[in-house]
Structures are given as structure tokens and as C-alpha cells.
N, CA, C and O atoms as a GROMACS GRO file, in nm:
protein
  512
    1UNK      N    1  15.282  17.177  22.156
    1UNK     CA    2  15.214  17.098  22.060
    1UNK      C    3  15.151  17.175  21.953
    1UNK      O    4  15.140  17.130  21.839
    2UNK      N    5  15.115  17.278  21.984
    2UNK     CA    6  15.046  17.367  21.876
    2UNK      C    7  15.140  17.412  21.779
    2UNK      O    8  15.098  17.438  21.666
    3UNK      N    9  15.261  17.426  21.808
    3UNK     CA   10  15.353  17.467  21.704
    3UNK      C   11  15.384  17.370  21.602
    3UNK      O   12  15.407  17.414  21.489
    4UNK      N   13  15.387  17.238  21.624
    4UNK     CA   14  15.416  17.137  21.505
    4UNK      C   15  15.300  17.132  21.414
    4UNK      O   16  15.321  17.098  21.298
    5UNK      N   17  15.185  17.161  21.452
    5UNK     CA   18  15.070  17.150  21.355
    5UNK      C   19  15.074  17.263  21.252
    5UNK      O   20  15.044  17.232  21.136
    6UNK      N   21  15.105  17.380  21.276
    6UNK     CA   22  15.112  17.484  21.178
    6UNK      C   23  15.226  17.450  21.071
    6UNK      O   24  15.217  17.486  20.954
    7UNK      N   25  15.329  17.381  21.122
    7UNK     CA   26  15.440  17.356  21.019
    7UNK      C   27  15.398  17.244  20.925
    7UNK      O   28  15.439  17.245  20.809
    8UNK      N   29  15.318  17.148  20.971
    8UNK     CA   30  15.267  17.056  20.882
    8UNK      C   31  15.181  17.118  20.773
    8UNK      O   32  15.191  17.092  20.654
    9UNK      N   33  15.093  17.205  20.827
    9UNK     CA   34  15.010  17.271  20.718
    9UNK      C   35  15.088  17.346  20.609
    9UNK      O   36  15.055  17.343  20.490
   10UNK      N   37  15.183  17.408  20.654
   10UNK     CA   38  15.266  17.492  20.568
   10UNK      C   39  15.346  17.396  20.467
   10UNK      O   40  15.354  17.423  20.347
   11UNK      N   41  15.395  17.298  20.517
   11UNK     CA   42  15.459  17.194  20.434
   11UNK      C   43  15.364  17.135  20.341
   11UNK      O   44  15.404  17.115  20.227
   12UNK      N   45  15.246  17.104  20.371
   12UNK     CA   46  15.150  17.053  20.294
   12UNK      C   47  15.118  17.143  20.179
   12UNK      O   48  15.107  17.100  20.064
   13UNK      N   49  15.103  17.267  20.211
   13UNK     CA   50  15.079  17.366  20.115
   13UNK      C   51  15.191  17.383  20.016
   13UNK      O   52  15.166  17.397  19.896
   14UNK      N   53  15.310  17.383  20.064
   14UNK     CA   54  15.424  17.400  19.971
   14UNK      C   55  15.445  17.274  19.888
   14UNK      O   56  15.491  17.286  19.774
   15UNK      N   57  15.417  17.161  19.934
   15UNK     CA   58  15.436  17.036  19.848
   15UNK      C   59  15.318  17.018  19.750
   15UNK      O   60  15.338  16.960  19.643
   16UNK      N   61  15.206  17.062  19.779
   16UNK     CA   62  15.090  17.052  19.689
   16UNK      C   63  15.112  17.126  19.556
   16UNK      O   64  15.089  17.068  19.450
   17UNK      N   65  15.157  17.253  19.559
   17UNK     CA   66  15.184  17.313  19.436
   17UNK      C   67  15.286  17.263  19.364
   17UNK      O   68  15.285  17.278  19.242
   18UNK      N   69  15.385  17.199  19.427
   18UNK     CA   70  15.494  17.139  19.351
   18UNK      C   71  15.443  17.014  19.273
   18UNK      O   72  15.482  16.990  19.158
   19UNK      N   73  15.357  16.938  19.336
   19UNK     CA   74  15.302  16.823  19.264
   19UNK      C   75  15.206  16.860  19.160
   19UNK      O   76  15.195  16.786  19.062
   20UNK      N   77  15.135  16.967  19.169
   20UNK     CA   78  15.041  17.012  19.070
   20UNK      C   79  15.119  17.072  18.951
   20UNK      O   80  15.073  17.056  18.838
   21UNK      N   81  15.224  17.133  18.968
   21UNK     CA   82  15.311  17.187  18.848
   21UNK      C   83  15.343  17.083  18.748
   21UNK      O   84  15.312  17.100  18.630
   22UNK      N   85  15.405  16.975  18.790
   22UNK     CA   86  15.437  16.866  18.697
   22UNK      C   87  15.308  16.811  18.628
   22UNK      O   88  15.312  16.785  18.508
   23UNK      N   89  15.203  16.794  18.694
   23UNK     CA   90  15.086  16.735  18.634
   23UNK      C   91  15.026  16.835  18.539
   23UNK      O   92  14.973  16.797  18.435
   24UNK      N   93  15.033  16.960  18.572
   24UNK     CA   94  14.985  17.067  18.483
   24UNK      C   95  15.065  17.066  18.357
   24UNK      O   96  15.006  17.075  18.249
   25UNK      N   97  15.195  17.055  18.364
   25UNK     CA   98  15.285  17.057  18.244
   25UNK      C   99  15.251  16.930  18.166
   25UNK      O  100  15.237  16.940  18.044
   26UNK      N  101  15.237  16.813  18.225
   26UNK     CA  102  15.204  16.690  18.150
   26UNK      C  103  15.068  16.710  18.090
   26UNK      O  104  15.050  16.672  17.974
   27UNK      N  105  14.977  16.762  18.153
   27UNK     CA  106  14.838  16.777  18.095
   27UNK      C  107  14.841  16.881  17.980
   27UNK      O  108  14.765  16.862  17.885
   28UNK      N  109  14.913  16.976  17.979
   28UNK     CA  110  14.941  17.070  17.867
   28UNK      C  111  15.006  17.006  17.753
   28UNK      O  112  14.965  17.023  17.638
   29UNK      N  113  15.121  16.922  17.786
   29UNK     CA  114  15.189  16.863  17.674
   29UNK      C  115  15.097  16.759  17.606
   29UNK      O  116  15.097  16.748  17.483
   30UNK      N  117  15.016  16.682  17.685
   30UNK     CA  118  14.922  16.589  17.628
   30UNK      C  119  14.827  16.661  17.543
   30UNK      O  120  14.804  16.622  17.429
   31UNK      N  121  14.769  16.769  17.595
   31UNK     CA  122  14.662  16.853  17.525
   31UNK      C  123  14.722  16.901  17.399
   31UNK      O  124  14.658  16.890  17.295
   32UNK      N  125  14.848  16.957  17.398
   32UNK     CA  126  14.912  17.008  17.281
   32UNK      C  127  14.953  16.902  17.174
   32UNK      O  128  14.950  16.926  17.053
   33UNK      N  129  14.992  16.783  17.228
   33UNK     CA  130  14.992  16.666  17.135
   33UNK      C  131  14.875  16.630  17.068
   33UNK      O  132  14.877  16.608  16.947
   34UNK      N  133  14.759  16.621  17.143
   34UNK     CA  134  14.630  16.588  17.089
   34UNK      C  135  14.588  16.687  16.979
   34UNK      O  136  14.540  16.648  16.872
   35UNK      N  137  14.608  16.811  17.008
   35UNK     CA  138  14.570  16.924  16.917
   35UNK      C  139  14.670  16.897  16.789
   35UNK      O  140  14.622  16.879  16.678
   36UNK      N  141  14.788  16.896  16.809
   36UNK     CA  142  14.884  16.880  16.701
   36UNK      C  143  14.840  16.752  16.604
   36UNK      O  144  14.828  16.760  16.481
   37UNK      N  145  14.822  16.640  16.679
   37UNK     CA  146  14.782  16.517  16.610
   37UNK      C  147  14.646  16.535  16.535
   37UNK      O  148  14.625  16.487  16.424
   38UNK      N  149  14.560  16.607  16.604
   38UNK     CA  150  14.426  16.637  16.539
   38UNK      C  151  14.437  16.716  16.407
   38UNK      O  152  14.373  16.682  16.307
   39UNK      N  153  14.518  16.821  16.410
   39UNK     CA  154  14.536  16.907  16.301
   39UNK      C  155  14.616  16.823  16.185
   39UNK      O  156  14.586  16.832  16.066
   40UNK      N  157  14.723  16.740  16.235
   40UNK     CA  158  14.789  16.667  16.137
   40UNK      C  159  14.698  16.556  16.070
   40UNK      O  160  14.711  16.535  15.949
   41UNK      N  161  14.614  16.491  16.139
   41UNK     CA  162  14.524  16.402  16.077
   41UNK      C  163  14.419  16.476  15.997
   41UNK      O  164  14.381  16.421  15.894
   42UNK      N  165  14.368  16.593  16.031
   42UNK     CA  166  14.273  16.670  15.945
   42UNK      C  167  14.347  16.707  15.816
   42UNK      O  168  14.297  16.689  15.705
   43UNK      N  169  14.464  16.758  15.835
   43UNK     CA  170  14.540  16.798  15.705
   43UNK      C  171  14.556  16.678  15.610
   43UNK      O  172  14.525  16.684  15.491
   44UNK      N  173  14.608  16.568  15.672
   44UNK     CA  174  14.627  16.441  15.597
   44UNK      C  175  14.493  16.404  15.514
   44UNK      O  176  14.495  16.378  15.394
   45UNK      N  177  14.385  16.406  15.586
   45UNK     CA  178  14.258  16.371  15.535
   45UNK      C  179  14.215  16.464  15.419
   45UNK      O  180  14.160  16.419  15.318
   46UNK      N  181  14.243  16.599  15.436
   46UNK     CA  182  14.206  16.687  15.334
   46UNK      C  183  14.301  16.671  15.219
   46UNK      O  184  14.252  16.672  15.106
   47UNK      N  185  14.427  16.656  15.233
   47UNK     CA  186  14.525  16.632  15.130
   47UNK      C  187  14.479  16.509  15.055
   47UNK      O  188  14.469  16.517  14.932
   48UNK      N  189  14.449  16.391  15.121
   48UNK     CA  190  14.421  16.262  15.047
   48UNK      C  191  14.289  16.292  14.969
   48UNK      O  192  14.278  16.244  14.856
   49UNK      N  193  14.188  16.366  15.020
   49UNK     CA  194  14.073  16.395  14.954
   49UNK      C  195  14.092  16.484  14.836
   49UNK      O  196  14.030  16.463  14.732
   50UNK      N  197  14.168  16.572  14.850
   50UNK     CA  198  14.201  16.666  14.722
   50UNK      C  199  14.274  16.579  14.624
   50UNK      O  200  14.239  16.588  14.506
   51UNK      N  201  14.373  16.493  14.657
   51UNK     CA  202  14.446  16.401  14.566
   51UNK      C  203  14.336  16.316  14.487
   51UNK      O  204  14.335  16.314  14.364
   52UNK      N  205  14.253  16.252  14.556
   52UNK     CA  206  14.143  16.164  14.507
   52UNK      C  207  14.065  16.237  14.404
   52UNK      O  208  14.040  16.184  14.295
   53UNK      N  209  14.024  16.362  14.436
   53UNK     CA  210  13.950  16.450  14.344
   53UNK      C  211  14.026  16.477  14.219
   53UNK      O  212  13.975  16.469  14.107
   54UNK      N  213  14.153  16.510  14.241
   54UNK     CA  214  14.234  16.547  14.124
   54UNK      C  215  14.258  16.425  14.031
   54UNK      O  216  14.270  16.441  13.910
   55UNK      N  217  14.264  16.302  14.091
   55UNK     CA  218  14.280  16.176  14.010
   55UNK      C  219  14.154  16.160  13.936
   55UNK      O  220  14.159  16.142  13.814
   56UNK      N  221  14.046  16.166  13.997
   56UNK     CA  222  13.918  16.154  13.945
   56UNK      C  223  13.894  16.247  13.819
   56UNK      O  224  13.853  16.206  13.711
   57UNK      N  225  13.924  16.377  13.849
   57UNK     CA  226  13.911  16.473  13.742
   57UNK      C  227  14.003  16.449  13.629
   57UNK      O  228  13.963  16.471  13.515
   58UNK      N  229  14.125  16.405  13.651
   58UNK     CA  230  14.217  16.373  13.540
   58UNK      C  231  14.158  16.259  13.455
   58UNK      O  232  14.159  16.263  13.332
   59UNK      N  233  14.105  16.151  13.528
   59UNK     CA  234  14.039  16.038  13.443
   59UNK      C  235  13.914  16.097  13.366
   59UNK      O  236  13.888  16.057  13.253
   60UNK      N  237  13.845  16.183  13.423
   60UNK     CA  238  13.725  16.233  13.356
   60UNK      C  239  13.772  16.326  13.233
   60UNK      O  240  13.707  16.330  13.129
   61UNK      N  241  13.888  16.400  13.252
   61UNK     CA  242  13.924  16.481  13.150
   61UNK      C  243  13.982  16.404  13.030
   61UNK      O  244  13.968  16.438  12.913
   62UNK      N  245  14.055  16.286  13.078
   62UNK     CA  246  14.102  16.198  12.964
   62UNK      C  247  13.978  16.133  12.897
   62UNK      O  248  13.979  16.126  12.774
   63UNK      N  249  13.878  16.086  12.961
   63UNK     CA  250  13.769  16.033  12.897
   63UNK      C  251  13.706  16.140  12.809
   63UNK      O  252  13.676  16.112  12.693
   64UNK      N  253  13.687  16.253  12.852
   64UNK     CA  254  13.622  16.359  12.770
   64UNK      C  255  13.711  16.389  12.646
   64UNK      O  256  13.660  16.406  12.535
   65UNK      N  257  13.844  16.394  12.667
   65UNK     CA  258  13.930  16.425  12.554
   65UNK      C  259  13.917  16.314  12.456
   65UNK      O  260  13.917  16.340  12.335
   66UNK      N  261  13.904  16.177  12.503
   66UNK     CA  262  13.894  16.079  12.400
   66UNK      C  263  13.756  16.087  12.320
   66UNK      O  264  13.744  16.062  12.200
   67UNK      N  265  13.663  16.120  12.398
   67UNK     CA  266  13.517  16.145  12.336
   67UNK      C  267  13.531  16.252  12.234
   67UNK      O  268  13.486  16.237  12.121
   68UNK      N  269  13.595  16.366  12.274
   68UNK     CA  270  13.606  16.479  12.182
   68UNK      C  271  13.682  16.452  12.054
   68UNK      O  272  13.652  16.501  11.945
   69UNK      N  273  13.789  16.364  12.076
   69UNK     CA  274  13.867  16.323  11.960
   69UNK      C  275  13.778  16.229  11.868
   69UNK      O  276  13.776  16.239  11.745
   70UNK      N  277  13.714  16.146  11.934
   70UNK     CA  278  13.619  16.063  11.856
   70UNK      C  279  13.511  16.138  11.770
   70UNK      O  280  13.485  16.104  11.654
   71UNK      N  281  13.454  16.234  11.831
   71UNK     CA  282  13.357  16.324  11.774
   71UNK      C  283  13.419  16.407  11.658
   71UNK      O  284  13.360  16.422  11.551
   72UNK      N  285  13.543  16.462  11.685
   72UNK     CA  286  13.618  16.521  11.580
   72UNK      C  287  13.641  16.441  11.453
   72UNK      O  288  13.630  16.489  11.340
   73UNK      N  289  13.679  16.307  11.483
   73UNK     CA  290  13.701  16.218  11.367
   73UNK      C  291  13.570  16.196  11.289
   73UNK      O  292  13.566  16.200  11.166
   74UNK      N  293  13.464  16.172  11.366
   74UNK     CA  294  13.328  16.146  11.304
   74UNK      C  295  13.293  16.271  11.220
   74UNK      O  296  13.247  16.257  11.106
   75UNK      N  297  13.315  16.392  11.274
   75UNK     CA  298  13.287  16.513  11.198
   75UNK      C  299  13.378  16.522  11.071
   75UNK      O  300  13.327  16.563  10.967
   76UNK      N  301  13.506  16.488  11.073
   76UNK     CA  302  13.587  16.485  10.971
   76UNK      C  303  13.530  16.381  10.854
   76UNK      O  304  13.532  16.414  10.736
   77UNK      N  305  13.483  16.267  10.895
   77UNK     CA  306  13.427  16.166  10.818
   77UNK      C  307  13.304  16.222  10.743
   77UNK      O  308  13.285  16.207  10.622
   78UNK      N  309  13.222  16.288  10.828
   78UNK     CA  310  13.105  16.357  10.763
   78UNK      C  311  13.129  16.455  10.658
   78UNK      O  312  13.068  16.462  10.552
   79UNK      N  313  13.233  16.539  10.702
   79UNK     CA  314  13.262  16.643  10.602
   79UNK      C  315  13.327  16.574  10.475
   79UNK      O  316  13.301  16.620  10.364
   80UNK      N  317  13.406  16.474  10.487
   80UNK     CA  318  13.452  16.404  10.362
   80UNK      C  319  13.344  16.339  10.283
   80UNK      O  320  13.344  16.342  10.160
   81UNK      N  321  13.244  16.275  10.359
   81UNK     CA  322  13.126  16.220  10.287
   81UNK      C  323  13.050  16.326  10.220
   81UNK      O  324  13.003  16.306  10.108
   82UNK      N  325  13.036  16.442  10.283
   82UNK     CA  326  12.955  16.545  10.222
   82UNK      C  327  13.024  16.608  10.097
   82UNK      O  328  12.962  16.644   9.997
   83UNK      N  329  13.168  16.620  10.112
   83UNK     CA  330  13.233  16.675   9.995
   83UNK      C  331  13.226  16.571   9.874
   83UNK      O  332  13.218  16.610   9.758
   84UNK      N  333  13.228  16.437   9.908
   84UNK     CA  334  13.226  16.342   9.808
   84UNK      C  335  13.079  16.325   9.745
   84UNK      O  336  13.062  16.283   9.631
   85UNK      N  337  12.984  16.360   9.826
   85UNK     CA  338  12.842  16.357   9.776
   85UNK      C  339  12.828  16.484   9.689
   85UNK      O  340  12.767  16.482   9.582
   86UNK      N  341  12.886  16.590   9.738
   86UNK     CA  342  12.884  16.716   9.655
   86UNK      C  343  12.949  16.696   9.526
   86UNK      O  344  12.893  16.738   9.425
   87UNK      N  345  13.066  16.634   9.519
   87UNK     CA  346  13.138  16.599   9.398
   87UNK      C  347  13.046  16.511   9.306
   87UNK      O  348  13.032  16.532   9.185
   88UNK      N  349  12.990  16.417   9.372
   88UNK     CA  350  12.904  16.319   9.284
   88UNK      C  351  12.796  16.396   9.232
   88UNK      O  352  12.767  16.381   9.113
   89UNK      N  353  12.727  16.481   9.310
   89UNK     CA  354  12.606  16.548   9.263
   89UNK      C  355  12.661  16.653   9.147
   89UNK      O  356  12.594  16.673   9.046
   90UNK      N  357  12.775  16.713   9.167
   90UNK     CA  358  12.819  16.801   9.060
   90UNK      C  359  12.849  16.717   8.939
   90UNK      O  360  12.812  16.752   8.827
   91UNK      N  361  12.914  16.610   8.961
   91UNK     CA  362  12.947  16.518   8.843
   91UNK      C  363  12.818  16.466   8.782
   91UNK      O  364  12.809  16.457   8.660
   92UNK      N  365  12.724  16.432   8.858
   92UNK     CA  366  12.590  16.392   8.807
   92UNK      C  367  12.517  16.496   8.727
   92UNK      O  368  12.452  16.468   8.626
   93UNK      N  369  12.529  16.624   8.780
   93UNK     CA  370  12.472  16.740   8.721
   93UNK      C  371  12.540  16.770   8.582
   93UNK      O  372  12.471  16.794   8.482
   94UNK      N  373  12.670  16.768   8.580
   94UNK     CA  374  12.736  16.783   8.452
   94UNK      C  375  12.709  16.668   8.361
   94UNK      O  376  12.698  16.693   8.241
   95UNK      N  377  12.698  16.554   8.401
   95UNK     CA  378  12.679  16.437   8.333
   95UNK      C  379  12.530  16.452   8.269
   95UNK      O  380  12.504  16.428   8.151
   96UNK      N  381  12.449  16.490   8.355
   96UNK     CA  382  12.299  16.513   8.308
   96UNK      C  383  12.300  16.620   8.201
   96UNK      O  384  12.235  16.599   8.098
   97UNK      N  385  12.367  16.731   8.216
   97UNK     CA  386  12.380  16.833   8.110
   97UNK      C  387  12.431  16.784   7.983
   97UNK      O  388  12.379  16.811   7.875
   98UNK      N  389  12.537  16.710   7.998
   98UNK     CA  390  12.600  16.654   7.876
   98UNK      C  391  12.496  16.560   7.798
   98UNK      O  392  12.482  16.562   7.676
   99UNK      N  393  12.427  16.480   7.883
   99UNK     CA  394  12.344  16.388   7.814
   99UNK      C  395  12.221  16.459   7.759
   99UNK      O  396  12.162  16.409   7.663
  100UNK      N  397  12.178  16.573   7.814
  100UNK     CA  398  12.059  16.636   7.763
  100UNK      C  399  12.119  16.712   7.640
  100UNK      O  400  12.042  16.725   7.544
  101UNK      N  401  12.229  16.759   7.630
  101UNK     CA  402  12.285  16.815   7.502
  101UNK      C  403  12.295  16.718   7.399
  101UNK      O  404  12.263  16.749   7.284
  102UNK      N  405  12.340  16.592   7.429
  102UNK     CA  406  12.347  16.478   7.332
  102UNK      C  407  12.200  16.442   7.279
  102UNK      O  408  12.171  16.424   7.161
  103UNK      N  409  12.118  16.437   7.379
  103UNK     CA  410  11.976  16.406   7.347
  103UNK      C  411  11.917  16.505   7.238
  103UNK      O  412  11.854  16.469   7.138
  104UNK      N  413  11.949  16.641   7.275
  104UNK     CA  414  11.901  16.745   7.186
  104UNK      C  415  11.954  16.733   7.044
  104UNK      O  416  11.883  16.752   6.945
  105UNK      N  417  12.087  16.701   7.039
  105UNK     CA  418  12.148  16.682   6.914
  105UNK      C  419  12.102  16.570   6.831
  105UNK      O  420  12.088  16.576   6.709
  106UNK      N  421  12.076  16.459   6.910
  106UNK     CA  422  12.012  16.345   6.833
  106UNK      C  423  11.871  16.371   6.786
  106UNK      O  424  11.826  16.323   6.682
  107UNK      N  425  11.799  16.453   6.872
  107UNK     CA  426  11.662  16.492   6.832
  107UNK      C  427  11.663  16.574   6.718
  107UNK      O  428  11.573  16.566   6.635
  108UNK      N  429  11.768  16.660   6.706
  108UNK     CA  430  11.764  16.744   6.596
  108UNK      C  431  11.810  16.656   6.467
  108UNK      O  432  11.757  16.679   6.358
  109UNK      N  433  11.898  16.567   6.480
  109UNK     CA  434  11.926  16.476   6.366
  109UNK      C  435  11.813  16.398   6.322
  109UNK      O  436  11.792  16.377   6.202
  110UNK      N  437  11.726  16.348   6.429
  110UNK     CA  438  11.608  16.268   6.389
  110UNK      C  439  11.513  16.349   6.316
  110UNK      O  440  11.456  16.301   6.218
  111UNK      N  441  11.489  16.477   6.358
  111UNK     CA  442  11.408  16.565   6.279
  111UNK      C  443  11.455  16.587   6.139
  111UNK      O  444  11.375  16.584   6.046
  112UNK      N  445  11.574  16.609   6.124
  112UNK     CA  446  11.631  16.629   5.987
  112UNK      C  447  11.623  16.497   5.902
  112UNK      O  448  11.609  16.503   5.780
  113UNK      N  449  11.631  16.385   5.967
  113UNK     CA  450  11.617  16.250   5.899
  113UNK      C  451  11.468  16.236   5.856
  113UNK      O  452  11.437  16.192   5.745
  114UNK      N  453  11.380  16.275   5.950
  114UNK     CA  454  11.235  16.275   5.916
  114UNK      C  455  11.209  16.358   5.799
  114UNK      O  456  11.142  16.314   5.706
  115UNK      N  457  11.260  16.479   5.798
  115UNK     CA  458  11.231  16.568   5.679
  115UNK      C  459  11.283  16.511   5.551
  115UNK      O  460  11.224  16.515   5.443
  116UNK      N  461  11.412  16.453   5.576
  116UNK     CA  462  11.472  16.394   5.446
  116UNK      C  463  11.388  16.284   5.398
  116UNK      O  464  11.362  16.274   5.278
  117UNK      N  465  11.338  16.189   5.498
  117UNK     CA  466  11.247  16.080   5.453
  117UNK      C  467  11.114  16.136   5.401
  117UNK      O  468  11.055  16.075   5.312
  118UNK      N  469  11.068  16.238   5.448
  118UNK     CA  470  10.942  16.292   5.393
  118UNK      C  471  10.973  16.345   5.256
  118UNK      O  472  10.896  16.316   5.164
  119UNK      N  473  11.072  16.414   5.234
  119UNK     CA  474  11.113  16.448   5.104
  119UNK      C  475  11.134  16.337   5.005
  119UNK      O  476  11.102  16.347   4.886
  120UNK      N  477  11.191  16.229   5.059
  120UNK     CA  478  11.209  16.126   4.965
  120UNK      C  479  11.084  16.049   4.936
  120UNK      O  480  11.070  15.993   4.828
  121UNK      N  481  10.992  16.046   5.030
  121UNK     CA  482  10.859  15.975   5.011
  121UNK      C  483  10.780  16.069   4.910
  121UNK      O  484  10.715  16.019   4.818
  122UNK      N  485  10.786  16.201   4.928
  122UNK     CA  486  10.714  16.291   4.832
  122UNK      C  487  10.771  16.285   4.695
  122UNK      O  488  10.698  16.295   4.597
  123UNK      N  489  10.906  16.269   4.686
  123UNK     CA  490  10.946  16.247   4.541
  123UNK      C  491  10.922  16.120   4.490
  123UNK      O  492  10.926  16.107   4.367
  124UNK      N  493  10.894  16.011   4.568
  124UNK     CA  494  10.860  15.881   4.527
  124UNK      C  495  10.718  15.879   4.487
  124UNK      O  496  10.681  15.800   4.400
  125UNK      N  497  10.637  15.959   4.542
  125UNK     CA  498  10.500  15.967   4.532
  125UNK      C  499  10.475  16.050   4.394
  125UNK      O  500  10.385  16.018   4.316
  126UNK      N  501  10.555  16.148   4.375
  126UNK     CA  502  10.547  16.237   4.253
  126UNK      C  503  10.580  16.135   4.118
  126UNK      O  504  10.519  16.144   4.012
  127UNK      N  505  10.674  16.049   4.140
  127UNK     CA  506  10.709  15.974   4.033
  127UNK      C  507  10.602  15.854   4.002
  127UNK      O  508  10.597  15.802   3.890
  128UNK      N  509  10.526  15.819   4.097
  128UNK     CA  510  10.437  15.727   4.074
  128UNK      C  511  10.319  15.784   4.008
  128UNK      O  512  10.224  15.712   3.978
   0.00000   0.00000   0.00000
């Protein structure tokens, strides 16, 4: 009777490692699948985040480009207005000079006419 018992013990020991090996393989496969899935999800999340940031940046760059274009147009309008003002001031300055010359000529003519009038008055007084 003693001999059957040791055989059972040996059989139990031999069958236990065989049952543990498939469980160990399944556990390793599940663990590997979870690790792979975690990395895949993390990579997907990072890729989506990067894409969202790129889209946001593209919209911001477009908005800034539009603002810059608007500012450039306004600057061109200001330059044009300044150039026109400069021309107007130059024109006004040349007109003012021409008017001053004309006034001086008329003033000289007026003085000559006054002299002539005085001479005529003196000659009229001499006759009286």
C-alpha cells in the first residue's frame, strides 16, 4: 500500500507543471496584448493631439496672415495719403510763391501808379 501513494504524488507533480505552462503562456500573451494595446492607444492619442495642434496653428497662421495683409494695405493707404498730402503741400507752397510774386508785382504797379498820380496832382496844382 505504500507504493501506490508515492506514484500519485509523482503524477500530481508532473501534471501540475503541465497545467501551469499553458496558463503562463496565456497570461504572457494577455499581458503582451495589453502592453501593445496601451502603446497603440498612447500613440494614437499623441498623434491626434499633434494633429489638433497643427490644425489650430494653421488656423492661427492664416488669421495672422490675413491681419498682416490688412495692415500692409492700411500702410499702403497711409503712404498714398502722405504722398498726396506732400504733393498738395508742394502745390500749395508753389501756388503761395506764385501768389506772393503776383502781389509784389501788383504792389510795384500800385506804387508806380501812386507816383504817377502824385505827379499829375502836382502838375495840376502848378497850373492852378
